[in-house]
N, C-alpha and C positions, 0 to 999 in steps of 0.2 A: 549526584553533585550536592555539595554543601552550600548552604547560603548563611547569611548573617545570623538569622533566627535560628538555624539549626546550631550554630556555634554558641549562641547565647544558651540554648538549652543544654549544651554540653558543659557549658561553664557552671549553670546551675546545679547540674549533676555533681561535678566536681566538689562545688560548695556543700552539698549534703554529705558527700563522702568525707569532706575535711571534718565536719561536725561530728559525725558518728565515729571517726577514726582517732578522736582525742584519747590519748592513753592506751592506744592500741600498740602493745609491745612490739610486735613484729614490724610497725612503721617506723619505729625510733632507732637510730643509730646508737652502736656501741662506741666508747671511746676506744681507739686504736694506740693513742700515744699522747700522755701516759694512760695506762690502764686503770681502770676504776679500782680504788684501793691501793694505789702505788703510793710508796713512800720514798723519801730522800730525794724529790724530783727536783733537778736544777730550776732556779728561778727564772732562767731566760728560756725556759722549755716552749717548743712549739705544739700546740693542742691540735690533734688530728683525729677524725671519726669517719665511720662507715659513710659511704654514699647511699642515698635512699632513691630508687628509680622513681621518676616522675616528680620529684620534688625540685622546683626550679631555684629555690633560694633558701639560705639558712641565716639565722641570728644565733649569736653565742653570748650567755650571760655567764659572768664570773662572779662569784660572791663569797661571803663568809659564813652565810648559813644557806640551808636547802632553798634552791630557787631564787636566792638573793641576787642582786646587781651591785653590790656595793664597789667591786673592782671596776666592772664596765658592762655594758649592753651594746653590742655591736652587729650590724648587719653585715655579712661577709659575701652576699651574692651566692653564686653556685660553687664557691670553693668549699671544700671538706677539710681545711686547716685554717689555723689563725695563730699567729705569734703575738702576745701582748705587748704592745710597743713600749711600754715602760717596765716590762718584767712582772714578775709577781712577789708578793711579800714572803720573806723567809719565815720556815718553821712554821707554817700555817696550813690547815686544812682548807683546801680550795675547792668550793662547790662548782660544779659545770651544769649548765642548762642548755640543751641543744633545742632551738625553736625551728620547726618546719614552716617556712614562709611561702604560702601559694600565690602571694603578690597582689591578690584581688581584695579590695576593702571589704566586700561582703562576705568574705571567707574567714574564719577565726583561726588564728595560728594554732598549730599542734604542738603543745608545750610537752617535751618528753621529760621522763623521769630523771630526777637528780643523780649524778655520778660525781665522784670526788676523788681527790688526791692529796697528798701532803707533801709540802715542798722541804727542801734541805735547811740545814741551819748553817747559814753563811758565816765564816769564821775569819775571812781575810778581806782587805780593802778592795774595791774595784780597780780594774784596768782603767786606761784612758779611754778617751772617746775621740772621735773624728768630727770635724766640722764639715757640715753639708753647704752651707750658704751663709756668707760668701764663700766661695772656695779660696784655698790658700793661694796669695798671689793676684787675687782678681783686681781689676782696675775699673774706673769710671762706676764704682758702686753707688747706688742711691743712698742719700745721707738719711733717708727714712727707712733703711733696710733693718730687718729683724736677723737676728742669729738663730740659725739652726743647726743642731748636731744629731749624731747617731746615738742610740741607746748604748750605755756601757754595761755590760752583764753585771748583775750583783749590785748595780748602784742604785740607791734610793734617794739620791739628791745629787745636784750640781752647784758648783760655784762658778760665778764669771768675774773676770778681772778685764778691764779695758784701758789702754793707754795709748799715747802718741809716741812712745819711745819704747824699745825692747825692755820687757819686764815692767813696763809703766803702769800707774793705775790713776793717772789723771783725769781720765774720762769716767772711769768706775773702778773702786777699789774692790778688792776680793768680796764678792757679795754672794751669799746663798739664794738661789732663785727657785728653790723647790724641786720636786720630782717631776721636772717638766723637760721637754726636748728643744725648747725655744726660749727666746728673751727679746723683749721687745725694749730697747734702752729708752729712758724718758728723754723727750725731746729728739733731736735730730744729731747726727754725727757732723763733726766739722767738715765742710767742703774741702775738696782738693787736698785731703790728708791722708797720710799713711797710719792706719790704726792697727795696734797689736791686740790679739785676743788670746786669752788663756782660759781654758775650761777644765775644772776639776771634778769628776765625778766622785761621789763620797757614799760612805754607809756608816753603820754603827761602829765599825772596826777601824775606821779612818778614812783619810783621802788618798785617792790616786797619785802616785809619785811619778816624777820624771815626764810629764805630759808636755808634749812640743807645743810651743807657741806658734800661732798663724797670724797672717796679717792680710790687709787689703788696703786699696786705695780708694777714696771717695771721689766722686765726681763733682761737678760744679753744682751749685744749689738750684734745684728745680722742682717742679711740683710733680710728684708721681701720680698716676691715675688711680682712681678707686676700683673696687671690685664690681662685678656684675653677676647676674643671675639669668638662669634658663628662661627664654622666652616660650620657645617651642621645641621638643615637649617641655612641660612643666615639671619642676621638680617632683618626683613621686608618681608621675604618670605612668599608666599601664596600658596595654596593647598599642604600643607604639609601632608603626610600621618598621618594617626590617631594612629599608634604605630610606630613611627620613631627612629631611631637611633640617639641621640642628640650627636653632637660631637663640642669640642672647641680647640683651639689652645692650645698646651701644653706651661706651663710656667717654664723656668728654674729655679730650686731651690724650686718649689712647691712640697710639699709631698702630697697634696690632694686639693680638691676643695668643697666648700660649694655651693650647688644649691638650689635656690628657684624659684619656678614656681606658678604663679597665674592666673586667669581669669581676673583679673583687677589689675592696677598698686598698688603695696604695699600689694597685697594679696596673701597668700600662701596656696591656697587650692588644689594644686596639689602635690607639694613638699615644705617642710618647713625646709630651711637651711639644707638640707640633705647633708651628706660628702661622696665623692667618691675618691676612691685612683686613678684612672686614668681620662682621659679628655674625657670620652664617658659614655654614659648610655641609656639604653632603658627604655622609660616610657610606662607602661602597655597599655593604651590607653587613647588618648585625645578625647574630644567631638568634633564632627564636626562643621564646619562653625563657628568657634570661634577664637577670637585673644588671645593669652598666652603671658605672660610676664615673662622673665626669666633673673635672675641676677646670676652670676658666680663669687665666690670670691675664687682665690687661697690663700692657707696657707702653713705655715712651722711652725718650731719650734719657729721662731721670732714673728710670729702672721699672722693676715690676711692682704691680699692686701688692700690698701686703696683706697677709691673713684671709686670702679668698678661701672659701668653704667648699666642700664638696657635696655635689648633687646626685641624683640618681633618677632612673627611669627603667621600665620594665618592656620588653618588646612583645609582639602579639604572640599567640600560641603556636603558630607553624603549623607543621604536619603531626604532631604527636610524637610518641605516645602518651595517652592519658588515662586515668583511671575510670573506668565504667562501674557506677554504683550498683547496676543491676546483677553484674556477674563478679565484681571485684577484680577484674582483670584488666590489663593495659589494651587500649584500642589505638588503632592509628587511622589518619585520614588518607595513608597511601593505599593505592588498590592492591588487592591480594593476586599474585601472580602464579598461574598454574601451569605455564608453559614447560614442556618438558628440557631435559638437559640434552638430549640428542634427538634428532629427527633424521629421516632417511629420504633421499631421492631416488625413486623408481628409475633406472637407467632408460626405461623405455616410455618414460612419461614426462620428461623435462621440457620446459620449465613447468614446476608445481605451484599451485597457489595455497599457501597455509592461511589460516585464519584464527585470529586470537579469541577465545571465548571469555577472555577477563572482563569484568565490568569496569570500565573507566570512561573518562570523558576524551582522552586522545591516546594516540599510539605512535611510536616511532620504532624503526627497524634499521639497524646499521650493520654493514659488513666490515669485518676486521681484516686487514691485510697482514701478511706476515711480519710486518715491522710495528703492528699495533695500531696503525692509523685507521680510522673509522670513516666510512662513507655512509651518508644517509640514503637508503633505498626505498624507503616507504612511510608516508606519514598517515597511513589508514590502518584499520584493523586486519586488513590483507596485506600479504607480501608475497611475491613471486621468486622462486628460489631456483637455480639452475647448476650452481656450484658448490663443491664441497668445501668446507673451511669453518672458521669462528664468526660467530655472530652476536650482536647484542640487540635484546628486545627490551623496549621501554614503554610502560603503560603509566598514565598519570590522571590525577583528578584535579579539577580546578576547585579552589576554595576561596570564598569571599571572606576576608577578616577586616574589619574597620575600614571599609571602602577600598581595600585593595585586593586585587586578585593574585593569589599565588599558586604555583604548580606543587602537587606533592607526588612525586614519582616514585616508581618501583622499577627495577631492572633486573634482568637476568641473561646470563651469557649462555649460548647454547651452541652446539656443533651440528653440522651438516655433514652426513656421511651416504655413500652410495649403497644401493641396495637393488636386488632384481629377483624376478621370479625363478623358481628353481627349475631344474631338469632331473627326473628320475632316470639314473642310469640303469638300475637293477633292483630286482627283489630276490634276495638270497634267502633260500629256506633251509630248515634242518630239523629233522625230528628229534623232539626233547620229551618222549613219553606219549602221554596222551594228547599233547598238544604239539603244534608246529612253531618253531622259532623263526620268525621272518625278520630279516634285516633291510630297512629301505636305505638305498644309497644314492643320495642326490649330489649335484654339483651346481655351482652358481656363486655369485659374491653376495648373497643375502644371509639373513639370519633367521633360520627355519625352525619349525616345530611341525609335529606329526600327529595324525590321527587315523583310526581305522574304521571303515563302515559308515561315518557319518560327517559330511563336509562341515558341520557346525561343532565337531568335536565331542567329547573333550580332547584338547591337543595337549601333547606332552612334548618335553625336550629330547627325551630318547628317541632314537631312530630304530629301536628293537621292539619287536611285538611277540608275544606267545597268543597264538591264536588256535582255535580248534580246527580239525581237517575240513576242508571245503574252500569256497571262493569268497575271498575278501577284497575289498578296495582300500587302498591305501592313499592318504592325502598328505601333501606337504605344503605348508603355508608359511610365506615370507611374514616374520614378525612386524616388519615395517610396512605392511599393506600393499605389497607390490603384487599379490596375486597368489592363487591356488593351484597346484596341479595334482593329478590323480593317475594312479595305474591299478588294473585289478590283477590279482594273483589267484590262478586257479591251480588247485592240487591235482594232477591228472592221475598220479600213482598213489593208491592208499598204502599206508603202512600196516594196515591190517593184513594178517595172512604171516607176518613176521614175528614169531615168537618172542616175548620179552625175556625169557630166560629158558635154560634147559638144564638137566641134572645128569651127566654121563657117568653115572656110578655102577652100571651093569646090572641094574635092576629090570631092564626091558621097558621102564616107564620113562618116557620124555629123554632118552638117552642121545638123541640126535637133534640138531638144529637145523630145520628146514623151512622153506616157505610152504603154507598150506592155503590153497585157494579158498577164499571166504565163500561162504554160501550165498547164492543168489546174485553175486556179482559177475561182471563181465570177465571171462577168461583172460588172465593176464600171462603172457608167455615172455619170459625172460632169456635174453642172450647169455648173460653170466650174472653170477651172484660170487661177489668176493668179499672175504672176510679178513679184518685187520685187527691188530691189538690196539690197546689204548693210545700207543705212541705213533699210530700210523703205519706199522710193520705189516707187509702183506703176509698172511698165514697160509690161505688155501681158498681155491675158487671151487664151488660145487655146482653140480648141474641141477635144474630143477627137478628132474627124473630120479635123482639119486636118493639115497637114505638121508644125506645131509652131513653135517659136520659133527665128527664124534669128540671134538674137544682136544684132539691130539695135534701135535706139530713135529715132524720129523720122528714119528714113531712114540713120543713121548707126552704124556698128559700135561696140559697147560693148567696154571693154577685159576682158582675162582677169581672173578673179576668182570670188568666191563669190556666189551668186544664191540667193533663196529663192522657194519656191512655197507656195501654199495652194490645196488642192482641196476641193471640196465635192460629195458624191454626191447621187443623186436623192431620198435620203431624209434630205438636210440633215446627214449625217455629215461631219465635216472632218478632213483630214488635212494636215500641213504638214512641209517639210523643205528641205533645200538640196542645191546642186548646184554643178558648177564649169564655167565657161566657159573653154576653153583655145584659144589662137591659135597 
């Protein structure tokens, strides 16, 4: 279990790593678009780079010199792309510096090596833009409103004209306002008036042509509220709880507040301009170890507050993973799970109790029905199982961070199958030269492995053994632990006495194949000795008292090769084997 002191030590370790990692090439990302050294890049391009594991936030600098920030220096949270809001200067080498931001004041930034690309030479005027606020046709617009419009690709400046008649300029003649995306008119607009707006993007090649005029109608003269700032958490705070109460300073005259929160500047993936009647709200849950950007705009019947800035804060570390300076590897506060993918229930031992050996602060076991629904069946390290099917096991650690206790869980799906102890149906033997080939034939619903002469093994998956003549004990073990059975094999008949080969070539030496009673052994009397070819075709039966077989069939000599015999003694015990005929 981890406490606040342990988390502080881990943060200090991360700090040390960040200091030592400055300039380490493998930690810094490469540009993905445009590529380092690219030329003729569009001025409205989006800049994208590789993601670096374990890095919670990035900053990007764009400059006219290596490492410079003449164009901009912007935090982008955990986003790995950024589109310059005003585009880029044409026909210029743009220097890009990516900065890895670990969000903690005690940690220095990791400033990565300079990369660069060169923009295109723009040879045509820009296209028209579109106005963002006030939207075309809006009514009851505050007389204190600003004009805001979208970036027009290739534009390096904008001119604005305002009037009370179509094409009119009685409020503002056509006026260059610079390379900006907003304009705050001097004074206020006339109340209860239809206002016409024309915005013309420009560059060195000329001005956009054919741009549509928009209009809006102002409301009654009133006082719009001012802006506010975060009270809790404060702007720039770190280790913010994952479910915080967000509070901001109340604004006199405001009847509500519009809140936008995103994981990158200008993004609204948490809250999108959501209205609140009071100066606080709970957000259900933020992601850990990330920077979030928040904009709060007070409003009343006169309109929205103007020019409210964006603030940010960073959430607590959560469960990881984090870089460990002692190993250089990522570590996680989630427990490690070693539970198997499949476990077996022994049919004669249900229900069975299974115990987790994973080190954790808590455990949960769920049974999953055929429709994917889960039912909690245990909240301890032990679980009783009696049915086949799918289950989910969860182990978790409790971690204290900034006065808040969070769970760091790990989970594992596993299947329960049935198994049972084996039954040995037979031990089949066959002579294979100097050894005997024994096949163990079990039955049962388990997964079995086999051993000979030692209950402790070694065990093998094959049920076939080559053993020396004599007595042997064979063991069959269920791999899922349901038990071991054994059976002893006794070789009553010896293969000794049956020659391994004979040479019926007429030299009066080894011309016949016949059983020879081994010296010193008990006398064996055979009822029959039958001979077969390699395909199992019966060739001849010989008497134990005859000369034996001469290698002929139907009066004709058979070719060299392997032949088989089957002998039955006077107690009906049987032995079989093979021998060679050589010519």
